[in-house]
N, C-alpha and C positions, 0 to 999 in steps of 0.2 A: 446550073449552078457553077460559078466560076471557081478556079482553083483556090483563090483566097477565101471564098465562102466555105469551101469544103474544109480548108485548114482551120478556119475559125470555129466551125461547128464540130470539129473533132474533140475528143477528150483532151483537156489542156495539158495535163502532166505528160501523157503519152506522146502527144503531138510535139511538145517542146523537146522531149528527150530524143525522139526520132529525128527531128529536124536538125538539132545540134549535132547528133552523131553522123548523119549523112553528110552535112556540110563540112564538118571538120575532116572526116575520112576522105572525102573527095579532094579537098585541098591538100591533104598530106600525100595521098597516093598519086596525085598529079604533080607532086614536087613543087607546088606553089608555097607550101610550108615545109619546114625541115622536120622529118619524122623524129629525129633524135632530140628534138626540143620538146616533144609532147608525150613520148612514151615514158613508162615508169622505169627509172634506173635508181637502184638503191644508193649508189655512190653519189648521185646528184642530190639525194635527199639528206645525206649526212654531212655533206661538205658545207663550208661557210662562204657565202650565205646559201641556205638550202633552197632548192628549186621546187617549192611546195606545190606549184601549179600542176606538176606532173600527176599528183594524186587524183586530180579531177579530170584532166584532159585524157589520161590513159583510159578512163571509163567510157569515153566518147569516140574511141577509134576502133573500127571494125577490123576484121582480117581483110587482106587485099583481094583484088579481082572480084569474083562473084560474092565474096563475103560482104562487100559493101551493100549489096542489094539484100541478101538473105538476112544478115544480122539486123539491118534497119527494119526490114519487114517483120521479123520476129519480135523485135523490141516494140514496134507500134501495135501489131496485131494482138499479142498476148498481154502487153501492158494495158491496152484498151479494154480487154476482157476483164482484167483485174479491176480496172478503174470503173467500169460500167456495171458489171454483173456480179462481182464477188461480194457476198455479204460480210466477209471479213474486213473489207476496206470501205465501209459505208461513209467514212469521213476522209476528207482529203489529207488531213494530217497523218492518219494511220498509213495510207499508201506511201506518203513521203517518208515516214519513219521506216517502213519496210524497205524501200529502195536504199535509204542511207545505211541501214543495218546490213543488207545484203552486199552492198558495195564495200563496206569495211571488211566483211568476212572474205570476200573475193580478193581484195588487196592483200590482206594478211597472209592468206594461204599461198598466194603467188609469190610474195616476198620471201616467205619462209621455206616453201617446198618446191614449187614448179619454176620459179624465176621467170614467169611470164611478164610481158611488158604492155600489152593492150588488152582491154577487158570488156568490150561491147558484146562479144560473143558469149562469154560466161554469164553476163548479166541477162542476156536474152534467154539463155537456157534456164536461168533462175526464174524468170517470168513464166516460162513454159511449164516448169515443174510445179510452181504454185498454182497455176491455172488448172492443172489436172485434179487438184483436190475438189474443185467445184464442178468438174465434168467427169467424175469418176466413172469408168466403164463405158463411157460414150465412145463409139468407134471413130478412129482417125486413120487416115491413109498417108503413108510416106511412099511416094512414087506408086508402086503397085501393091505394097504390103499393107494390109489392113490389120489394125490392132486396137485394143482398148487404150484409152487416152493416157492411163497411168504409165504405159510402157513407151510412150512417144519420146520422152527425154532420153531414155536409154538407147532407143533406136538412133536418135540423132548423134549421140556419143559414139556409138559403134560405127556410124557412117563417117564421122570425123576421124576415127581411128584408122579406117581403111583408106579414105581419100587423102587425108593430110598426113598425120604422123602420131605416134604415141604421145609425144610431148604436147601437141595441139589438143589431143583428147584429154590429157590430164589438166591442162589449163582450163578447158571448157568445163570439166567436171567440178571445178571449184564453184561454179554457179549452182550446180546440183546440190553440193554440200551446203551452200549458203541457204538455199530454199528449205532443205530438210532441217537445218539448225533453227531457222526461224519458226518452222512448224513445231519443233520440239519445245522451244522456249515459250511459245504462246499457247501451249496446252493442247495441241492437235494430236498428241500421242499420250493420252492420260495413263495408259498401261505402263508407261515408263516412269511414273511417279510425279510428273508435273501436270497438274490439272487446272492451272490458271495461267493467265497471260502475264508473263514476266517482262514483256517489252511493251511499255506504254509510251505514247507520244508525249514529248516534253511540252510543258505549258507554253513555251515560246512558239513552238511549231503549231500548236492548236490555235494560238492567238494569230499567228501569221496567216493560216489558211481559213480560220473561222470554223464554225460548226453548223451542221444542217439538221433540221427537224424533218425534212421531207426530201427523199432521194428518189429520182425517177430511174427505175430499172427497166430492162427490156421486157420483163414479164409483169410489170405493174409498178405501183408507187409504194415505197416503204416509208413509214412514219417513225421518227425517232423520238424517244421521250426527252423531255427537257426543252428549254428555250434555246433557239439557235443564236449564234453570235456572228456578227459580220466579220469578214476577213480583215486583218490589219496589215496593210502594206501590199497585199496581193488581191487583185480583183479579177479572178479567173471565172470565165463563164463555165458553168458546170452542166453542159447540155448532155442529155442522154438520148441514145438512139439505138435502133436495132429491131429486128423482127420479134413478134410476140412468140411466146413459147407456152406449151401446155404442160402444166406441172402434174405429176402423179399424186395420188392420194397418200395418206399417212402410212398405209400398209406398204406401198412400194418404197417409200423413203426408209421405213424400218428395215425392209429387206435389203436395201442397198447398204445400210449401216452394218447389217449382219455379215454381208459378203466382204466388207472392206478389209477386215484383218487378214483374210486369205490373200487378197490382192496385195497388201503390204508385204506379206511374207514372200510372195513370188517376186515382187519388185526388189526386195532385199537380196534374194538369191541371184537375180539378174545383175544387180549392182556388184555383188560379191564376185561373180564370175568375170565381170568387166574389169574390176580392180586386179584380179589375178592375171588377166591378159596384159593389162597395162604394166603390172610389175615385172612380168616376164620380158616384155619388149623394152622396158626401161633398163633392165639388167643387160640386155643385148646392146643397148645404146651406150651404156657405161663401159662395157668391155671392149666394144669395137669402134664406137664413135661414129664413123661414117655409115649411113644406112646401107650403102652398097656392099658393105662387108659383113652384114649381119649373118647371112646364111652361106657365106663363102669362106674360103681359107685365107683370104687376104686381110691383113690387119690395116688399121686406120693409117699408120705411117706409110705403109706400102701403097695405099690408095692415093695419099697425098703425093708420093713420089711419082706414081703413074701419071697423076694430073699434071705435075711439073714437067714430065717428059712430053706429055701431049701438048702442053702450051709451048714447049720449045721446038716442036716440030717432029718429035719422036712418034712412033706408032704405038697405039694403045692395044695391048693383047686382048683378044676376044675370049 
């Protein structure tokens, strides 16, 4: 099978999102396109005329270096799982609405709190978090650490905190917040008072993507009630693929539902601990500025002075 055939047989929304993200990120980080023309800048949005394209392009730019590969991989892999196997997104319009809602939440949180400027990585973590609702308690491996799938997003956040910076972890955590907010508003947490879906796909989106009465899943064919409608304006091939899976009986499903509240409580404790760590490191960042001065007695201004002396040929004290 040729690369073009592989691309055309992939899930359409996920393949398009991954292809656009990878292409734009490569062009930006190879400096063929100016990064400062595509990232999110609040001043560029409120000036006249506003540069509104940044709202969209910032969602398609990954973090640099290996982030280009990892963020694109996560976007495609977990976006495909939502598109192919998730019963919550049996219609194309529902998945598109989910992506739009999550993107808006990520943008707002970053504008108001973290001041991030590129958001492919938070969107990828949002996909990963939503996927864990359909793969609850299934084992996953991060390098050599094996864990239930519901803890995988938090492990990635902790890895970002260690490898990158507290600010990078806080930017990425906005994707986690977007996924949980979507679950909350769609009735996934009925114990909190919302027992029905408050986020429905607009009629225009449903008309744009059409409706389906039969959806091919990796584990079988799902039949939807009602008559299907053809897509208006978008003719996307909706091919399904993947290995077959053996489903458990009703007893095992009921047991999994009984265990889920315990898993949610543990996940909340992990997230709370992570936020405490991020808050502490953010406080250090605000007080000291330069990360090299966090755990030393040197202030940010003194670090800048040392850097200036180093650039001028002076010796840097060890």
